[in-house]
C-alpha positions in Angstrom: 0.0 0.0 0.0 1.4 3.4 -1.0 1.6 6.4 1.3 -1.4 8.2 -0.3 -3.7 5.2 0.0 -2.7 4.5 3.6 -3.2 8.1 4.6 -6.6 8.2 3.0 -7.9 5.0 4.6 -6.5 6.0 8.0 -8.1 9.4 7.9 -11.5 7.9 7.1 -11.2 5.4 9.9 -10.1 7.9 12.5 -12.6 10.6 11.6 -15.7 8.5 12.0 -18.8 9.5 14.0 -17.3 8.6 17.4 -14.5 11.1 17.2 -16.8 13.8 15.9 -19.2 13.3 18.8 -16.3 13.1 21.3 -14.7 16.3 20.1 -17.8 18.5 19.7 -19.3 16.9 22.8 -16.2 17.9 24.8 -16.5 21.5 23.6 -20.2 21.6 24.8 -19.4 19.8 28.0 -16.6 22.2 29.0 -18.6 25.2 28.0 -21.2 24.2 30.5 -18.7 23.1 33.2 -16.8 26.4 33.1 -20.1 28.4 33.2 -19.8 29.5 29.6 -16.2 30.9 29.9 -16.7 32.6 26.5 -18.5 35.5 28.3 -15.1 36.6 29.7 -13.6 37.0 26.2 -13.3 40.8 26.5 -11.2 40.5 29.7 -9.2 37.7 28.1 -8.3 39.9 25.1 -7.3 42.7 27.4 -4.9 40.5 29.4 -3.5 39.0 26.2 -1.7 42.2 25.3 0.3 42.3 28.5 4.0 41.9 28.1 4.8 42.0 31.8 6.5 39.2 33.6 3.9 38.0 36.1 5.6 34.8 37.3 8.0 32.0 36.4 8.2 31.0 32.8 10.3 31.2 29.6 8.3 33.8 27.6 5.7 36.6 28.3 2.0 35.8 28.1 1.9 37.8 24.9 4.9 35.8 23.5 3.2 32.6 24.4 -0.1 33.7 22.7 1.8 34.8 19.6 3.6 31.5 19.4 0.3 29.6 19.8 -1.3 31.8 17.2 1.6 31.3 14.9 1.1 27.6 15.1 -2.7 27.9 14.9 -3.2 30.4 12.1 -1.8 28.5 9.2 -2.8 26.9 5.9 -5.9 25.6 7.7 -7.3 29.1 7.8 -6.9 29.5 4.0 -6.5 26.2 2.1 -8.2 24.2 4.9 -11.4 26.3 4.8 -11.5 25.9 1.0 -11.0 22.2 1.4 -13.9 22.0 3.9 -16.2 23.8 1.4 -14.9 21.7 -1.5 -15.8 18.5 0.4 -18.9 19.4 2.4 -20.2 22.5 0.7 -20.9 26.0 2.2 -22.5 24.4 5.3 -19.1 23.2 6.5 -18.2 26.8 7.3 -20.8 27.0 10.0 -19.6 23.8 11.6 -16.1 25.2 11.5 -17.3 28.4 13.2 -19.2 26.5 15.9 -16.1 24.4 16.7 -14.4 27.8 17.3 -17.1 29.3 19.4 -17.5 26.3 21.7 -13.8 25.4 21.4 -12.9 28.5 23.3 -13.9 26.7 26.5 -11.8 23.7 25.5 -8.7 25.8 24.7 -9.2 27.6 28.1 -9.4 24.3 29.9 -6.3 22.8 28.2 -4.2 25.8 29.3 -5.5 25.6 32.9 -4.2 22.1 33.2 -1.0 22.8 31.3 0.1 25.6 33.7 -1.1 23.8 36.9 0.8 20.6 36.1 3.9 22.1 34.4 7.3 21.2 35.6 10.7 22.9 35.6 13.4 21.2 33.7 17.0 20.8 34.8 18.1 23.7 32.6 15.5 26.0 34.2 13.0 26.0 31.3 9.3 25.1 31.8 7.6 22.1 30.3 3.9 21.2 30.3 1.0 20.1 28.2 -1.4 17.2 28.2 1.3 14.6 28.7 2.2 16.1 32.0 -1.5 16.6 33.0 -2.1 12.9 32.2 0.9 11.8 34.2 0.6 14.2 37.2 -3.1 14.8 37.3 -4.5 11.4 36.3 -1.5 9.2 37.3 -1.6 7.8 33.8 1.9 8.2 32.4 1.2 5.5 29.8 -1.5 7.7 28.3 0.9 10.7 28.5 3.4 8.7 26.5 0.8 7.8 23.9 -0.2 11.5 23.6 3.5 12.5 23.2 4.1 9.9 20.5 1.0 11.0 18.6 2.1 14.6 19.0 5.6 13.9 17.5 3.9 12.3 14.5 1.0 14.8 14.1 3.4 17.7 14.2 4.9 16.6 10.9 1.5 16.6 9.4 -0.5 19.6 10.6 2.5 21.7 11.5 5.0 20.9 8.8 4.3 19.0 5.6 0.8 20.4 5.0 2.1 23.9 5.5 5.0 23.5 3.1 2.8 21.6 0.6 0.2 24.4 0.5 2.8 27.0 -0.4 4.0 24.9 -3.3 0.4 24.2 -4.5 -0.4 27.9 -4.5 2.8 28.8 -6.3 1.9 26.3 -8.9 -1.5 28.0 -9.4 0.1 31.4 -9.9 3.5 30.7 -11.6 2.5 27.7 -13.7 6.1 26.5 -14.0 7.6 24.5 -16.8 8.9 22.0 -14.3 6.7 21.1 -11.3 9.6 19.1 -9.8 12.0 22.0 -9.9 9.5 24.4 -8.3 8.8 21.9 -5.5 12.5 21.4 -4.7 13.4 25.1 -4.9 10.5 26.3 -2.8 11.0 23.5 -0.3 14.7 24.3 0.1 14.1 28.0 0.7 11.5 27.2 3.4 13.8 24.7 5.0 16.6 27.2 5.2 14.4 29.9 6.7 12.9 27.4 9.2 16.4 26.3 10.3 17.4 29.9 10.9 14.7 30.3 13.6 13.8 26.9 15.0 17.4 25.9 15.9 17.4 28.8 18.3 14.7 27.4 20.5 11.5 28.8 22.0 12.8 32.3 22.8 13.9 32.7 19.2 10.6 31.4 17.9 8.6 33.6 20.3 10.6 36.7 19.2 9.9 36.2 15.5 6.3 35.3 16.2 5.7 38.4 18.3 6.7 40.5 15.3 5.2 38.4 12.5 1.8 37.3 13.7 0.1 40.7 14.2 1.3 41.9 10.7 0.3 38.7 8.9 -3.1 38.5 10.5 -4.1 42.1 10.0 -2.8 42.0 6.4 -4.8 38.9 5.5 -8.0 40.2 7.2 -7.7 43.4 5.1 -7.4 41.3 2.0 -10.5 39.3 2.9 -12.4 42.5 3.6 -11.6 43.9 0.2 -12.8 40.7 -1.5 -16.0 40.8 0.5 -16.7 44.4 -0.3 -16.4 43.5 -4.0 -18.7 40.5 -3.4 -21.2 42.4 -1.2 -24.2 41.7 -3.4 -23.6 37.9 -3.1 -23.2 37.9 0.7 -26.9 37.4 1.6 -27.0 34.3 -0.5 -23.7 33.2 0.9 -25.0 33.3 4.4 -28.1 31.5 3.3 -26.1 28.7 1.7 -23.9 28.4 4.8 -26.9 28.1 7.1 -29.0 25.8 5.0 -26.2 23.6 4.0 -25.1 23.1 7.6 -28.4 21.4 8.6 -29.6 19.7 5.4 -26.4 18.8 3.5 -25.6 20.2 0.1 -27.1 19.0 -3.2 -24.9 18.7 -6.3 -24.6 21.9 -8.2 -22.2 22.8 -11.1 -19.0 20.8 -10.6 -19.8 20.2 -6.9 -20.8 16.6 -6.4 -23.0 17.2 -3.3 -22.6 16.1 0.3 -24.7 14.5 3.0 -25.3 16.2 6.4 -22.7 13.8 7.9 -20.1 14.8 5.3 -20.8 18.5 5.9 -20.4 18.2 9.7 -17.3 15.9 9.3 -15.6 18.3 6.9 -16.4 21.3 9.0 -15.4 19.8 12.4 -12.2 18.0 11.1 -11.0 21.2 9.4 -12.1 23.2 12.5 -9.8 21.1 14.7 -7.1 21.5 12.1 -7.5 25.2 12.1 -8.1 26.2 15.8 -6.6 23.1 17.5 -9.0 23.3 20.4 -9.0 19.8 21.8 -5.9 18.8 20.0 -3.7 19.5 23.0 -1.0 21.4 21.1 -1.4 25.0 22.3 -1.2 24.2 26.0 2.4 23.0 25.4 3.5 26.6 24.8 1.0 28.0 27.4 3.0 26.1 30.0 6.0 28.2 29.1 4.3 31.5 29.9 5.3 33.9 32.6 2.0 33.9 34.5 0.9 34.2 38.1 -1.8 31.5 37.9 -3.3 28.9 35.5 -6.5 30.8 35.0 -4.8 34.0 33.8 -2.8 32.3 31.1 -5.8 30.1 30.2 -7.8 33.3 29.4 -5.0 34.5 27.2 -4.8 31.1 25.4 -8.6 31.0 24.8 -8.4 34.2 22.6 -6.3 32.2 20.1 -9.4 30.2 19.1 -11.5 33.4 18.8 -9.1 35.1 16.4 -8.3 32.0 14.5 -11.7 30.5 13.8 -14.4 32.9 14.8 -12.7 35.8 12.9 -10.2 34.6 10.3 -11.8 31.3 9.2 -15.2 32.9 9.0 -13.8 35.6 6.7 -12.1 33.0 4.5 -15.3 31.0 4.4 -17.4 34.0 3.3 -14.8 34.9 0.6 -14.9 31.3 -0.8 -18.6 30.9 -0.7 -19.5 34.4 -1.9 -17.2 33.9 -4.9 -19.3 31.1 -6.2 -16.3 29.2 -7.4 -17.0 26.3 -5.1 -19.7 25.2 -7.5 -17.1 24.6 -10.2 -15.7 21.5 -8.3 -12.3 23.2 -7.6 -10.2 21.8 -4.7 -8.3 23.4 -1.9 -5.6 25.8 -3.2 -7.2 26.2 -6.6 -10.5 27.2 -5.0 -8.9 29.8 -2.7 -6.8 31.1 -5.5 -9.9 31.5 -7.8 -11.8 33.4 -5.0 -9.0 35.9 -4.5 -8.3 36.3 -8.2 -11.7 37.9 -8.5 -10.0 41.0 -6.9 -7.7 41.0 -10.0 -4.1 42.1 -9.3 -4.5 42.9 -5.6 -6.2 39.7 -4.5 -3.4 37.3 -5.3 -0.9 39.5 -3.5 -2.9 39.4 -0.3 -3.4 35.7 -0.6 0.3 34.9 -1.3 1.3 37.2 1.6 -1.2 35.6 3.9 -0.4 32.0 3.1 3.4 32.4 3.1 3.5 34.2 6.4 0.8 31.8 7.9 2.7 28.8 6.8 6.1 30.0 8.0 4.8 30.9 11.4 2.9 27.6 11.8 6.1 25.6 11.0 7.9 27.6 13.7 5.2 27.1 16.4 4.7 23.4 15.7 8.4 22.8 15.7 8.4 23.8 19.4 5.4 21.5 20.1 7.0 18.5 18.5 10.3 19.0 20.2 8.7 19.3 23.7 6.9 16.0 23.0 10.1 14.4 22.0 11.8 15.8 25.1 9.1 14.2 27.3 9.7 10.8 25.6 13.5 10.8 25.4 14.9 13.7 27.4 16.8 16.8 26.3 19.1 14.8 24.1 16.3 14.4 21.6 15.7 18.1 21.0 18.5 18.9 18.6 18.0 15.8 16.4 14.3 16.6 16.3 14.9 20.1 15.1 17.2 18.9 12.3 14.6 16.3 11.3 11.9 19.0 11.4 13.8 21.1 8.9 14.3 18.2 6.5 10.5 17.4 6.7 9.7 20.8 5.3 11.5 19.8 2.2 9.9 16.3 2.2 6.4 17.8 2.5 7.0 20.2 -0.4 7.5 17.3 -2.9 4.6 15.1 -1.8 1.1 14.8 -3.4 -1.2 17.4 -1.7 -4.1 15.1 -0.8 -1.9 12.4 0.7 -0.3 15.0 3.0 -3.7 16.4 4.1 -5.1 12.9 4.8 -2.1 12.0 6.9 -2.4 15.2 8.9 -6.2 14.7 9.5 -5.6 11.2 10.8 -2.7 12.2 13.0 -4.7 15.0 14.5 -7.5 12.7 15.4 -5.2 10.3 17.1 -3.5 13.1 19.0 -6.8 14.6 20.2 -8.2 11.4 21.8 -6.0 11.1 24.9 -6.2 14.9 25.3 -10.0 14.9 25.3 -10.0 12.0 27.8 -7.8 14.1 30.0 -10.0 17.2 29.8 -13.1 15.2 30.7 -11.6 13.3 33.6 -9.9 16.5 35.1 -12.8 18.8 34.4 -13.3 19.0 38.2 -9.8 20.4 38.6 -10.5 23.0 35.8 -13.7 24.1 37.7 -11.8 24.4 41.0 -9.0 26.5 39.5 -11.5 28.7 37.8 -13.3 29.4 41.1 -10.1 29.9 43.0 -9.0 32.6 40.6 -12.3 34.2 39.7 -10.9 37.7 40.3 -8.9 37.3 37.1 -12.0 36.6 35.2 -13.8 39.7 36.3 -10.9 42.0 36.0 -10.9 42.9 39.7 -7.6 41.2 40.5 
């Protein structure tokens, strides 16, 4: 069995109804258990811009958030959204958006546990995440090991190969090179060199670059989406109607689009939602544990804003751009669909798209490089860090030369496997999350 076939079959197996119910059910469960923590979003956004050192840690709360956003806002926000629409129709956008709204509670809960159960390493750095919560909170180190293994593997999918591959696919759409092979190797080599220049310096180097890059790339991309939506303003009412109706009834075949059942719509939206905002995946709390914060709740509030910006804002805008363009009816896939939607803005649209995707991809590779190395460190100690970083750089090149669908299928499957032990941890330790939230309620209300 070749890699493409294996990845496709594994993705279909992992992303069955049980995982969809577990993931979305956990979002709803934690929303209720935390008393709808989403209502404290304004306070969370206010705290997130603080650069003050409030406690022990490796980077500021703002630096931790920017690193998490760097890893979160990636190709899933652009190509991933288009892929969801191409597979499930416009209704998939609403399911993605709902995973973001309710996923805020899950992202908050992950960070609470990450900071509470973090440990200080021999070199003075902080380490945390679901593997430590599973080991120290549930006394289930074996499950922590499973999570860490899946994280090491998943990182190469969602955080590395899909990112590099998306850049190549978009360049192919715009450049239309004489030699596809040459483009892939050249683009992959350039990305690998740039990645090495930052990743080999560790979390402080990554955070420094992300603090500068993330705000610029996010604002620039949102402006580009806004311009496309202004041009497509007449089509927006129908776009909203297609998204709403398609989410609850499926999508009939139209134009080149082959149609999708309600299950396929929800599956496409929720799977891509997890890929995009990572709520429930267990990745973002790894860097949240490195934040200089005075208590778990304060950093958890900061972490929860990442899901808001990523999915509730950026993914929704991309979804509206793609659906309002009408190109999804032509049966286009992923990068080609996104490219067609932005090309409607003539010369300016492709510039915003290329800028957004290139910066999103690069920042995601940086952020996930840290996640993967911390998982490797948990499994094999500090001696594994440098070899992992080198392997990480080489994987950027490998992902650039692989078939696009195979890379995405592999990433989806690995994400699902990584999420399972983390979701178990969140449900079992929900009582701890509630207790910490009550103990530090002053940080929620802004009266601290």
